[in-house]
C-alpha positions, -999 to 999 in steps of 0.1 A, spaced: -271 -298 245 -247 -325 237 -239 -332 201 -230 -368 206 -260 -376 228 -297 -378 222 -297 -376 184 -326 -388 165 -338 -421 180 -348 -439 212 -319 -454 231 -324 -492 228 -309 -515 254 -279 -532 239 -282 -569 233 -256 -588 253 -257 -616 227 -251 -592 198 -217 -592 181 -224 -557 167 -208 -527 183 -230 -499 197 -217 -465 188 -235 -443 213 -270 -448 227 -288 -429 199 -269 -441 168 -283 -468 146 -250 -471 126 -215 -459 128 -217 -434 100 -194 -428 70 -158 -435 81 -168 -447 116 -168 -481 133 -130 -487 133 -120 -518 152 -84 -507 154 -84 -506 192 -108 -535 199 -91 -555 227 -62 -531 228 -41 -527 260 -27 -494 271 -2 -499 299 16 -470 317 4 -446 290 0 -408 292 -36 -404 279 -43 -370 296 -69 -350 276 -80 -381 256 -116 -379 243 -139 -409 235 -171 -400 216 -197 -425 205 -174 -454 212 -184 -489 224 -165 -495 256 -183 -527 266 -160 -549 288 -134 -521 290 -112 -522 321 -95 -492 337 -71 -506 363 -51 -486 388 -53 -454 368 -52 -418 379 -87 -404 372 -90 -367 379 -113 -342 362 -129 -371 343 -163 -366 327 -183 -396 315 -217 -396 298 -236 -422 279 -255 -455 284 -245 -472 316 -250 -508 327 -229 -527 352 -205 -499 356 -182 -503 386 -159 -477 402 -135 -492 427 -156 -523 430 -189 -504 435 -216 -506 408 -226 -470 404 -253 -475 377 -283 -472 400 -268 -443 419 -262 -423 387 -297 -430 374 -313 -421 408 -294 -389 410 -304 -379 375 -340 -386 384 -336 -364 415 -322 -335 396 -346 -340 367 -379 -354 379 -393 -349 343 -374 -382 335 -396 -400 360 -427 -384 347 -418 -394 311 -412 -430 320 -446 -432 337 -465 -417 307 -488 -442 290 -520 -425 281 -529 -396 258 -536 -375 289 -502 -384 303 -485 -373 271 -504 -340 272 -493 -334 307 -458 -344 298 -457 -319 269 -468 -291 293 -439 -300 315 -415 -298 285 -429 -264 275 -424 -251 310 -388 -264 312 -378 -249 279 -395 -216 287 -373 -214 318 -342 -223 298 -350 -197 272 -354 -171 299 -319 -179 313 -305 -179 277 -320 -145 271 -300 -130 300 -267 -140 284 -249 -121 257 -261 -132 222 -226 -144 213 -226 -168 243 -255 -187 228 -232 -197 199 -204 -209 222 -195 -246 223 -191 -258 259 -166 -287 260 -169 -291 222 -207 -297 224 -235 -281 205 -242 -245 213 -276 -235 227 -288 -223 193 -276 -255 176 -296 -274 201 -327 -255 192 -321 -262 156 -316 -299 163 -349 -301 181 -366 -286 151 -353 -315 130 -364 -340 157 -400 -326 155 -399 -327 117 -386 -363 116 -404 -379 145 -437 -360 146 -445 -344 112 -430 -370 90 -442 -400 110 -473 -391 131 -487 -365 106 -475 -385 75 -460 -355 58 -435 -366 31 -411 -336 33 -417 -316 65 -381 -306 71 -373 -270 79 -341 -257 61 -327 -245 94 -331 -279 112 -300 -296 123 -298 -334 120 -274 -355 141 -238 -349 133 -233 -382 116 -263 -379 92 -248 -378 57 -246 -342 44 -258 -353 10 -289 -368 26 -295 -336 46 -292 -315 14 -317 -338 -3 -342 -329 25 -337 -292 18 -316 -287 49 -287 -262 47 -260 -274 71 -238 -244 63 -266 -219 72 -259 -192 97 -294 -182 107 -302 -153 130 -314 -160 165 -348 -147 156 -350 -171 127 -340 -200 149 -365 -191 177 -393 -187 152 -387 -222 137 -384 -236 172 -416 -220 184 -434 -232 153 -424 -268 159 -433 -266 196 -468 -255 184 -469 -285 161 -463 -308 190 -489 -291 211 -515 -296 183 -506 -333 181 -508 -341 218 -540 -320 222 -557 -341 195 -545 -375 207 -567 -402 220 -557 -435 236 -567 -453 205 -543 -433 184 -512 -444 203 -509 -478 188 -515 -467 152 -486 -477 129 -469 -448 111 -463 -453 74 -431 -434 70 -396 -436 85 -384 -404 103 -361 -396 74 -345 -413 44 -317 -436 56 -334 -445 89 -341 -481 96 -373 -493 80 -389 -507 111 -425 -506 126 -431 -474 145 -463 -465 163 -476 -431 172 -465 -434 208 -431 -447 197 -425 -415 177 -439 -391 203 -418 -408 229 -387 -401 208 -395 -364 206 -402 -361 243 -370 -381 252 -350 -358 230 -366 -327 245 -359 -339 280 -323 -350 274 -314 -319 255 -329 -297 282 -306 -315 306 -276 -308 285 -287 -272 278 -291 -262 315 -258 -279 322 -240 -258 296 -260 -226 305 -246 -228 340 -211 -228 325 -219 -198 303 -235 -179 332 -204 -184 353 -182 -170 325 -201 -138 323 -207 -134 361 
């Protein structure tokens, strides 16, 4: 349920030879007003940085030396990340796989049957999340935990993901976007409006759930009709105007939807646990 993570595209492994910055694992560009190089190569010595927040920043080759780290929360793409001389990258990934075995199942999916089974797992995960959410006060589902998307905003974002990466690409529909869908936070508002999306909308929970259920059903229809021969078919359309014009196959696009579902489920249950503790 994190606003700065899992937003609209598959995380590609950064190219060590590239001179371009990587602003978050799911962003294909910095967005309007982003990408400042003001602090590139900067040094902060004996500085009080309590409460600082870094979102969608490229921290490649950053060094934190002899600092006081307490109540520090880190999320994002990790490679060669060492804490006190210990590379923790594999440990973090293994622990995430232990807590969320659907990640392992997703990485192993290759055939149409695998994708159908994977989608069944995703349906079951979100059914459990919805059951937990239903036990909370309605107002709690609009709360932002640690400045992240609320539970309801997360559902709206997944509506957009299905529209962009399943209906627009796999089903070749030119304008499939639900007006209550929520693109990634850096998607230009004018572009969202051109898609018929109202970013200022305040829909009811019933409206959000109805849109979400409809898009889940769309994905079920897609995976139920898949054959192995379909997976390599090239899609004719990009997910949305402004996205990179690059070759995408059916399995590429379905993988994005499933990756988003899995990652946002992880964020959702993390934040639901916080909300449950508040009302206990």
